[in-house]
N, C-alpha and C positions, 0 to 999 in steps of 0.2 A: 781274748788278745792272742795275737800270733806268737810262736816260739820266738821270732826275732824280736818281737815287741818286748817280751818277757826279759830276754837276754840286755836289751837295751836299757830297760828299766833297771835292772839288777846292776849293770855296769856303772851307771850313773848314780844309782842309789847308794853304793858304797862310798863313793867320793862324798856325796852330799852329807852321809851319815858321819863320816871323819870331820868334815868341816863344821857341822853342827855340834858335834862332841866338843871340838875346840872352842867354839863360841860359849857353850854352856858352862866350861871349865874356865874361861877367860877371868872372871871375877875372882874365882879362888886364886888363880895364878897371880894376878896383880897384889892381892893381899899378902900372899906369901912372899912376893918380891919385896914389898914394903917392910914386912917384918924382918927379912934377910938384911935389907939395907939398914934398918934401925939397929942391928946387932941383936935382936932379940930372938932370932930363929937361926939354926944353923942351915947351911945348903942341904944337908942330906934330908933332915925332917921336912925341909920345905919341898923338895923334891918328891919325897914320899906323899905328902899332902897333895901336891898338884896332880900326881898320878891317880890318887884316890878321887880327887875331884873329876878328873878325865874320865875314869870309869864310870862315875856317877853319871856325868853328863852323856857318856855313850850309851848307858842303860836307857836314859829317859829319851835320847834321840832314836835309839833303836825301837823303843816302844812306840814312839809317835810315828815313825816311818812305817812300822808294820801295820798300826792302824790305817794309815793314810793309803798304804798299798791295798789292804783289803778293801777299803772303801772305794778306790779307784777301780778295782776289779768288779766290784758289785755294780758300781755306776755303768761301766761299760757294757754290762750285760742286760740293762734296763730294757732296751729295745728289742731284746731277743725275744721269741715266742714263750719261752720258757724262762720265767724271771729267776734270779739268784735269790737265796735263802734272805731274809730280813737281817739287817745289821745286829749285833749285839750291843748291849747298852754300854759296854765297856769302851768303846770307841773313844776318839779324842772329842772335846768339845765342839770343834770346827766340823768334824765329820757328823757329830749330832745335829748342828744346826742346819747342814744341808741334807740331812736324811729326808725329811718330810717332803720338801719341794721337789728333790730328785725322785722320790718314789712316785709322786703324783705325775711327774713328767714321764716317768718309765712307763706307768699304766697308760698314759695318753697315747705314747709311741706304739705299745704293743695294740691298743685299740686301732689307731690308724693304720698300723701296719696290716693286722688281720682284716679290716675293711677294705684296704687297698687290694690285698691278695684275693679276697671274695669277689671284688669287681673285676679283677683280671679274669678269674675264672668264669664268671658270668659273660664277660665280653667274648672270650674264646669260645664258649658254648653258644651264644647268640650267633656269632659269625659262623661257626661250624654247622649251625643248624639252618642257615639261610639256603634257598633254593638257588640262588644266583652266585656265581663265581666271585671270591672276593681275595685279593692277593696284595700282600705288603712287600714293598721293594725297598732295598736300602740304597745308600748313595753309590755303592759299588755295582749297581743293576743285578743285584742277586735277590731272588725272592726268599724272603726269610720266614714268611708264614703265608699259608694258603688253605682254604676250607677245602672240605670234600668235594663240593661242586666244581671247584676249580680243576681238581684232578680228573673228575669225570668229563668235564667239557673240553679239557685241552690235552688230555692224555699225558699230563705232566708227572715226573718223579716227585718225591716227597722233599720239601725244603730241608735245608738251603740249596738252591739250584739257579744257575744264572737265567736270568729272564730270556735270553734269547733262545733257550731250550724250551721255553713254555710257550712264548710268543715271539714270532720272528717277523712280524707285520712291521715295515719300516715308519708307518703313520704312529703306531703305539710307541716304537722306541723312541722316536723324536718328541712325542708329546711327554714322554717319562723324563727325557733329558730336560726339556723345557721347564718342567714342573720342579726339577732338583735344582737347575741353575737360576730360574728367573721367579720361583715361587709363585707360579700362575697355574691355575686350575683349567683343565680342557675337557672337551669331549671328542671321542674318535670313534668311528665305525671300521670293523674290519671282518675279516673271515681267517679262521685258523688254518694254518699250512696243511694239517692232516685231513680237513674236510672242508672244501671250498663251497660246498653247496650251504653252509651254515653262515648266518650273519649276526653279529654280535655289536653292541655298542659299550663303550666303556667310560666312566667318570674318573678322571685322573686328577687326585687331590694331594699336593704337598703336606706332609704331616712331620711332626718332631718325635723321632724314635727315644727310646729310653736312655740311651747312651749320650744323648744330646746332639746326634747327627741328624741330618735331613734325611726323610724318606718319602716314599710315595704310596699312597692307598689307591688301589685300582678296584672300584666296583663295576662288575660287567654283568650285563644283561643280554639274553639271547633275544634277537628280533626275527628269527627266520620265518616264524609263523605270521608276524605282522607284515613281513616284507610279502609273504606269499599272499596274503590277504589282499594287501594293496595292489598286487599284481593281478589277482582275480578280479578284483572290483574294476580295474582298469580294462581287462579283457572284457569282463561282462558288459560294461557301457559300450565298447566298441562293437562287440557282436550284436548287442540288442540294437543298436543303432544301424547297424549293417542289415540286420533281419527286417527291419521296419523300412529302412530306405529302399530296398530292393523292389518290394511290392508296390511301394509308393511311386517309385520311378516308372515301373511298368504300366501302372494304372494312368499316370499323367501322359506317358506316351501314346497310350490308346485313346485317351480323350482328345489329345490333339490331333490324331489320325482321323477320329470320327467327326472331328469339327472341319477337317480339310479333305483330303482325297476321299476318304470312305464316307462322306456324308450322305450320298445317295447310292450307296451299296449295302443293300438289306443283308446279304449274306456275310460281308466283312462286319457289318454292325453286330450281327447275332454272335459272330465268333468272338468278336472283341468284348461284347457284354458278357459271355460266358466266362472268358478268361478274366474280367475284372471282378466278377463275382467270386471266381476261386481265390484271387489274391486278396480280396476283402476278407474273404473267410478265414485265410491264413493269417491275416493280421489280427483278426478277432480272435483266433485260437492263441496267438502269441501273448496279446494283451490279457487274455483269461489265465493263461499259464504263469505270466508274470505275477498276476494279483495273486495267484493260488501260491506262488512261492513267498510272496510278501505276507500273506496271512499265517503260513506255516513258520516263518521266521519269528514273527511275532508272538506265537503259541509256543515256540520250541520249548521253553521252560514251564509250561503248564500241562503236566502229564494229563491225558484223558481219564474220565471218571466213569463213563457209560461202559456196560458190557455189550458185546454183540458176538454172533455166532458166525465163525468164519465159513462155514459150508453155505450159509445163507448170503454171504457177502461174495463168495465165488460164483454162486449161481446166478445172483443178480448181474455181476459184471458180464458173465457169459452171455445172459439174455440180451444185455445191451449191445455186445459186440457180435451177435449171431448174424446180423444182417451184413455187416462188413466182411465177416469171415466168407458168407456165401458169395458175396459180390466179388472177393478176391479170389475165388475158388480155392479156398483154405478150409479143410475139415477141422472141427473142434472135438477133441476127445477128452471128457471130463470124468475124472474118477475121484470123487469126493464122497467119503462116508457120511452117512447122517449121525448126527449125536457127537460131532466133534465139540470139545470142551470150549467154553466161551473165553474170550480175550478181553481185556480191557482197551478199548479204543473208541476213537471218533468214526462212525459209521461212514459218514461222507467222504472222509479222508481215506479210509481203508478201501472204499468203493473206487476212489479215483486212483489209488496205487495199483489195484488189479486190473482196471480198465487200460491204465498206461502200459503195463506189462503184456497183457493179451494183445492190445493194439499193435504193439512194438513186434510181437511174435507173428502176427497175421501179415503185417506190412513187409517184414524181411524174410519171412519164411518163403513166401513166393507161391505162385498159382500151381495147384496140384500137390501141394504139401500137407502136412498134418501138424497142428498145434495140440500138444497133450497137456492136461492140467490136472495135476494130482494133489491131494492134500492128505496129510496123516498126522497123529499125534505123536510126540517124542517125550519120553520120560525125562530126558535131559538133553539141552541143545549141546552139539559137540563143541570142542575147543575152537577157540579162534572165531567165535561168534559173538563178539562184542559184548554189549550188555546182557545179552540173552544167553551166555555161556552158562552150562551147567543147570540152567532152570528148565522146568517143564515148558513145552513149547508146543505151537502148531507150525508144521512145515508146509509150505505151499510152493509147489514146483510147477514153472510154465517153461515147456521145451518146445522149440521149433526145429525145423529142418532146414534152415537157411543156410548161407554160404559160410556162416560162422564169423568169428573175429579173432584176428591175431593176438597172441599173448600180451604184447606190449601196449596194446590199446584198451585191454580189459580195465585195469587201474583207473582210467580217466574216463570212463564211460558215464559216471555220474556227475561229471562237470558240466556245467551250464553251457550249452551250444557246442559241447563238443561232438563232432562227427568222425565216424572212420572213413579214411579215404579207401576207396576201392570198390569192390562189388557191392558191399552192403550199403555204401553211400549213394549208390546210383538207384536205390529203391525209391519209393514215395517219400516225399519231404515231409518231416515234421518240424515242431518248432524248436527241437533241440533241448527241450526243458523236461521231457517225460521222466527220463531217470534222475534227473536233479529233484524233482518232485517226489519220487519214490524214496531217494535217500532221506530228504527231510521229514516225510511221514513217518518212516522208520526210525529216525532218530527221535523223534516225539514219542513214540511208542515203545522205546526200548527194544526195538527189534534189530534184524540184521539181514543184510542182502548179500548173497554170494553168486557169483557169475562164473560158470564153467562154459567153454567154448572151444570147438576144435573146427579149424579152417576146413571147409568142405563137408562137415557132418553135422553143423548146427549149434545152437546154444541151449542152456539151460539156465534160468533165472530163478532163484530159490529165496523165499522169504521165510523167515523165522520170527514169530510173534509169541512172546511169553504168555503163558496161560496166567488167568486172574484167579483170585480166591472167589469162592461162591458168594454171590450176592442175591438179595431177595428179588430185585428186578433185572431184567434182561432187555436191551433195546433191540428190537428184531427189523430187519429191512423188509420193506413191504414191496 
């Protein structure tokens, strides 16, 4: 009980004590008055007797009030975490009758209070551990609670802080106001003011706060990656449709020409048939690459189990591309030592990866240039090597002497159908899926691709493949 409460109880307790003392002495006073009226007792002895009765009644009233005050103090502390000492048997009969039920009530109150405190701690810990931002806003539009994810995502100071300092989006503020006034939940998407490149969605629910006021709980989830995936999917469909429509339109035009004006022109017929064959082959390569990507995506979460030798995979790919290099006037220089440790991998996919990289180097290197292919063992892959970082690995580098690639294009080279505008894009046309296939192969093999390029000097594509532990059987490429 507070000091004010104690003083209030003392002030009113003294008055009650006096009144109760008078009531207890009243029977004796009436008897003494009757004796005085009958002439059997003088006024002085009667007054003395009444004072003695008043003193006795005051002592009884004081004792009862003392016991009841102690009982009240004990009862007030029943709900606290540390209960008061048990009452003494000398208390009043009324206090004794209330002792047992109030003791049971106090134990139940302490149990419930402890359980609620534990639940609040668990709830705070759970909200704090959530990877998504969670904010609790009161009726004054002040963020009174926020987890660590909210601070990281919105660069916000610690609560309490005005909501407008955390999120300034008009749609969010309007939805919070609606939830506070109309008791209606809503969903809203927004981008934070400090980073417009990110995208979030928020579920805004009205809640009741501890003090009885209305508040709002905001559960936020970042959707930047989902938006990017949807955009990439849309771009992929548009690009794939364009890549297929172009050769089909060309073939259809030539067929119409052969049926019409060039029907009896042998020279035009041969030229058109040759172009139609090239366009059909281009569509066939495009379909094959699309199927390869589909198979790679299906097997992305199934790590390869076989073992194969990187040196044999490189030589196999070089043998396959030797004729294309001679036809393009490009020299191939191979520096791959024998006895490189085995890597765990799918031989067909690693072969496809190397063929794509060597084919790109030949096409974009240009006639009269040289493509250098090197391989070596690394005790530990360098930092920023993705899942291969710090692991023993094999490094395979393929360098060309082509026009090079501007720095702003390098991060996007592994996107599907992405082509660099400029000198490099004027070379022989591919399907635009080669490096995307390389990226997916390395993702399945826990490998990493780095691209270094200087405009006017050429490019180096480096593949890192983690080594595998020794196994009894090794798959060899024939």
